[in-house]
N, C-alpha and C positions, 0 to 999 in steps of 0.2 A: 681395331676399328671395324665396325660392322659395314659390310658392303651393301650398297643400295640394292633393293630388289630389282630384278631384270624388268625392262620395259616390255609389256605385252602389247603386240600390235592390235590396232582396232580392226574389226572384222564385220563384213557385210555378207550375209547369205542371200542368194537370189535363187528362188525355187519356183517350180511350176504350180504347186498346190499347197493349201493349208495341210499340214502334217509332214510334208517333205522335210521341212526344216528340223523337226524333232527326230524323225527317223534317220535322216542321213547325216546330220551335223549337230544334233542336240548336245552331244558330249563336248564337242569342241566349242560350241557357243557358250555352254555353261562354264567351261574351263576358262575361256577368255574373260567372261563377265566376272568370274571369281578373282581373276588377276587385275581387276579394275580397268579393263580395256573397254572402249566403246564398242558395243555390238548392236546390230540391227538386222532386220530381215525384210526383203522385198518379195512379195508373193504375186505371181503373174496373173493367176486366175481367181475366179469367184468374186462376187460383188461385195463391197464393204458392208452392205446392210444384210448380208446373208447370215444364217445361223452358224455357218462354218467360220465366219469372221469373228464371231464371239468366242468360239473355241480357240481360234488362232491367238486372239488376245490373251486368253488364259494361259496358253502354252508359252507365249513369249514372255509373259510375266514370270513364269517359273524359271525360264532360261536366262532372265535378266537382259532380254534383247529388245526392250522398248515396246512400242505400240505397233500394230499392224500397218504395213505400207503396201496396200493392195492396188495393183494396176487395174483390176476389175474386168479382165477379159473372160470370155466363156471357156469352160473346160471342153476339150475336144470330144469327150465321151459322156458329158452330162449337160443336157439342155437346160437344166434348172440352175446352173451355176451363176449365170449373170444374164437374166432376161433382158432382151432388148440390146444387148451388147454383142459384138462379133466374137466368135471363138478366137482364142489366141492364135491358133494355127492359120486362121484366115485374115488376121490383121496385117496391114502393110508393115514390112520389115523396118522401114525408115521411121514409121510412127512409134513402134514399140521400142526401137533402139533409142530414139530421142527421149522417151519417157524414162527409160532406165538410166541414160546419161544424166538426166536431171536429178535422179535419186543419188547417183554416185557423186556428182558434184556437190550436192547438198550435204551428204553424210561424210564425204572425204575419208573413206576407209583405207587402211594400209593394205589389207588383204580382202579379196572377194572370193567367195566359195559358191559353186554352182554345180549343176549336173554334168556328168561326163558325156562324151560324144555318142555312146551307145544308148543313152537314155536311162542310165541308172537301173540296171537289172531288168526291169519290166519293159523297157523300150517305149514308154508312153510318148505319144507324139508331142505333148506339151513339154516333156522333159527335153526332147530333141530341140524344139524351137527355143526354149529357154537357154539351152547351151549355146546355140548359134547367136542369139541376141546378146548374151552376156559377153561372148568373145568380142563382138563388135563394139559393145558399149564400153568395156574397160579400156580398150585401145583408143576409142574416140574421145573419151572423157578428158584426156590429157591434152587434146589439141584445141586451142582456143578458136580456130577457124571453123571447127565443126560444131554443128548444133548450137548456133548463137541463140541467146535468150534462155538457155538452160542453166545458167550460172557460170561462175569463174571456173576455168579448167582445173582438173585434179586428176593426177595419174596414180592409181593404185600400184603398189610395188609388185604384187604377185596375184595370180589367179590360181585357185586350187579347185580341182574337179573331184567331187565326191564320187567314188567308184568302188568296185569290188574286184579283187584279183581272181583269176581262174581257180587258184588254190584256196581262196578264202570264202567261197559261197557256202560251203558246208551245210549246216542245218537250215540256213535260210533258203538256199536253192531248193532243197527238199520240200520245204513248207510251201513255197510259191508254186512249184510244179503240181502239188496236190490239188490246188484250186485252179489249175489250168492257166497259170501265168508263165510267161517266158522268163528265162534267167540268162541275162546278158552280162558277161564279165569281160575283163581285159587281161592280157598277158601279165604275169606277175612283174615283169621288168618295167612296166609302165607305172607301177605304184611307187611313188617317191616319199610318201609319208604314211606310216602306220601308227595310229594314235590309240593308246590304251586309255579308254574313257571310263574304266570301272570306278575311279574315285568320284565321278560325277553321275554314276549310274542312277541313283535315286532321283536326281533332278531330271535326267533325260527321260526316265520312265514316267515320271509325273507329267512331263510335257506331252509325251505320247498319249497318255490317258486323258489329257485335256481335250483331245479330239474325239469327243464322246460319240458323235454320229458314226465315226469309222470304227470305234471299238465295238459298237453294238452289231456291226455287220460281219458276215462270214468271210468274204473275200479280201477286203482291205487288210493291209499288213498290221495296223494296230489291233484289229479284231483277232487275227491269227496269233499275234504275240500274247494277247491277254489270256488265251486259252492254253498257253504252254506252261509246263512246270518251270518254276523260277530258275532252276539251274540251267536249263536249256535256253531260256530267254536271255539270261545274263551272257551266255556264250554268243548268242546271236547279235546282241546290241552293244556288247562291251568293247568292241574294236571298231574304229572308223578308218577308212582308207581314202587316200587322196593322191591325185597326180598334180604336181606343182608346175606352173608355168610362170617363169620370171618375166616381169615387164620392164623393170628398171634395175640398175645396179645399186642395190641398197641392202647389203647383207644383214644388217641389224634388224630390218623390219620386213623381211620377205618370208619368214618361216612361221608356221603355226606354233603356238606354245606347246611345249612337251613336258 
């Protein structure tokens, strides 16, 4: 008798900017979508009517992660991201957390993936703030007394922080330093999931390329990657690293697909 295929947990990515989802978790998103899991992405910055929203829609289509869900705050380093809206880092913590709780309760994911505490290599302030808000929101979403009016409570089983171990920055660290960017990593022992995403490499790379405005520029990572020999590029984006934080005792649904 054939065993039923394993159940792949549903997955929500929460990231600071359009392109973070493809660069940091594109392989895992594509992997879960291929396993017929529900996947989605919430993006904290840039206006839904901006050109980057169109690029994000194209990337999510490639990854099988639905349509853009953009909170529409301004980018800390780009005044054109969301004209007339506050920067994410200036927005009240309670307001942003409530907005994310609403998304979590609506989407009901088993696992949430977001930036790590150091800001995912470059230490961008939007990455830091997104990390803080997501920690609060995934815990608050399960408590019915908190954030009334944002939907029925839902508790994700685990939170995964996209990260890079000290020993795993390799070529990527080198590339970022060349364009004057910081390289912030974490001790190897903090990495609890190392995912080989080479089977989904074509999908991940197509999603990165969908962020055309970033591919055309010199300093953003999509542009840096596009100028690399294929062999080096595969080495850089072929592995994703995560730190896992369990939120409830549910062994069957707290781990990323492998």
